[in-house]
C-alpha positions in Angstrom: -8.6 4.9 -14.7 -10.1 1.4 -16.1 -9.4 -2.0 -15.3 -6.9 -3.8 -16.9 -3.7 -5.9 -16.3 -1.2 -4.7 -14.6 2.5 -5.6 -13.7 3.9 -4.4 -10.5 7.7 -3.7 -10.5 9.0 -2.2 -7.3 6.6 0.4 -6.9 5.8 0.7 -10.3 2.6 -0.9 -12.4 3.1 -1.4 -16.1 -0.2 -1.8 -17.8 -0.2 -4.9 -20.0 -2.2 -5.9 -23.0 -3.5 -8.9 -21.6 -3.8 -11.2 -18.5 0.0 -11.9 -18.2 -0.6 -15.9 -18.1 -2.6 -16.2 -21.4 0.4 -15.7 -24.3 3.3 -17.6 -22.9 6.6 -18.2 -25.7 8.0 -21.6 -26.8 9.8 -22.7 -23.9 7.1 -21.6 -21.3 8.9 -18.0 -20.1 5.9 -14.9 -20.3 6.6 -12.4 -22.8 4.6 -9.6 -21.1 3.1 -7.0 -23.7 3.4 -3.7 -21.8 0.9 -1.2 -23.5 1.8 2.0 -21.8 3.7 4.1 -19.3 4.2 2.9 -15.6 2.0 3.8 -13.3 2.9 4.4 -9.1 1.8 2.0 -7.4 -0.1 3.9 -4.6 -2.3 5.4 -7.4 -3.6 2.0 -8.3 -6.3 -0.3 -6.3 -5.2 -3.6 -6.8 -7.3 -6.2 -7.2 -7.0 -10.4 -7.6 -4.2 -11.1 -9.3 -6.0 -14.0 -11.3 -9.0 -15.3 -12.9 -9.4 -18.6 -11.3 -11.0 -21.4 -12.7 -10.6 -23.1 -8.8 -8.9 -22.6 -6.3 -7.0 -25.7 -4.6 -6.2 -25.5 -1.4 -4.2 -27.8 1.3 -5.0 -28.0 4.7 -3.3 -28.9 8.3 0.6 -28.1 6.3 1.9 -26.2 8.8 3.1 -28.0 11.6 3.4 -24.9 13.8 -0.7 -24.4 13.2 -2.3 -27.5 13.2 -1.2 -28.1 17.0 -2.5 -24.5 17.2 -5.8 -26.3 16.3 -5.5 -29.1 18.6 -4.3 -31.0 15.1 -1.5 -33.3 13.3 -0.4 -32.9 10.4 -1.9 -35.5 8.1 -0.1 -38.3 6.3 -1.4 -37.1 3.2 -2.5 -34.3 2.3 -6.0 -32.8 2.9 -7.3 -30.9 -0.1 -10.5 -28.3 0.0 -11.5 -26.0 -2.8 -12.6 -22.2 -2.6 -15.2 -21.1 -5.4 -13.4 -18.8 -7.9 -16.0 -16.1 -6.3 -14.1 -16.2 -2.5 -10.9 -14.7 -5.3 -10.4 -10.5 -4.0 -7.9 -7.9 -4.2 -5.7 -7.4 -1.7 -7.8 -3.8 -1.2 -10.9 -5.3 -0.8 -13.4 -5.7 1.9 -13.5 -9.6 3.2 -17.5 -10.0 3.7 -18.6 -11.6 7.0 -21.6 -13.9 6.5 -24.7 -13.8 8.7 -23.7 -17.3 9.8 -21.0 -17.0 11.5 -20.2 -15.3 14.8 -15.9 -16.0 14.7 -14.2 -15.3 11.4 -10.3 -16.0 11.3 -7.5 -15.3 8.7 -4.9 -17.2 7.7 -1.7 -15.9 6.2 -0.9 -18.5 2.9 1.8 -18.6 0.2 -0.3 -18.8 -2.6 1.3 -20.6 -6.1 -0.3 -20.0 -9.4 -0.7 -22.3 -11.8 0.1 -20.9 -15.2 -1.4 -23.5 -17.5 -4.0 -26.1 -17.3 -1.7 -29.3 -16.2 -2.5 -32.5 -14.2 -0.4 -35.7 -12.9 2.7 -33.3 -12.7 5.7 -34.9 -11.4 7.5 -33.6 -8.6 10.8 -33.0 -10.5 8.1 -31.0 -13.7 6.0 -29.1 -11.0 8.0 -25.9 -11.2 7.6 -25.9 -15.3 3.9 -25.0 -14.5 4.5 -22.6 -11.7 3.4 -19.2 -13.2 4.7 -17.5 -10.1 4.0 -16.7 -5.9 1.7 -14.1 -4.1 0.4 -13.9 -1.0 -3.4 -15.2 0.4 -5.5 -14.8 3.2 -7.3 -18.2 3.6 -10.2 -16.5 5.6 -12.0 -19.0 7.5 -15.5 -18.8 9.7 -13.9 -21.0 12.0 -17.2 -21.8 14.3 -19.1 -22.6 11.2 -16.1 -25.2 10.8 -15.6 -27.0 14.2 -19.6 -27.1 13.8 -19.7 -29.4 11.5 -16.4 -30.7 10.0 -17.1 -28.8 6.5 -14.5 -27.1 5.2 -16.1 -25.7 1.8 -18.8 -24.0 3.7 -17.0 -22.5 6.6 -13.6 -21.2 3.9 -16.1 -21.1 0.6 -18.0 -17.7 1.1 -17.7 -15.0 -1.3 -14.6 -12.5 -0.4 -13.3 -15.5 1.8 -10.0 -15.5 -0.2 -8.4 -11.8 -0.9 -5.1 -12.7 -2.4 -2.1 -10.1 -4.6 -0.5 -8.4 -5.0 
């Protein structure tokens, strides 16, 4: 089966003409163009749900996890980036780097931004959100503790499984 975009509804995947976040209606709503019959989910191999230009992450924003690591939740958001090459689909394998002896996982809620934006006011934030998915923030924990470089410890290729 060729690789194409799809829209998951319950247990069926509806094939789409193009990436779902490319075309929107004038009011910003998404109008998918389904181009074929639905396919049962078990017969589909899911890949990464988006093609990102960048992956912006917020660290230590979950109090319980911060405490687990002996940290406090910072007063200001702790921002770090993952490269687009970190993103993989939910069924793809995470490749462990030879440099690390301890690779951890962190289940996260991923917010997919649907259009280019900046300086969005809190009350307008929902207008730029395309949707939500689940993600795994994979971390080479020993490297993170060794030198504090979050981008290195969290930025390896395949360290960002996401979806469906």
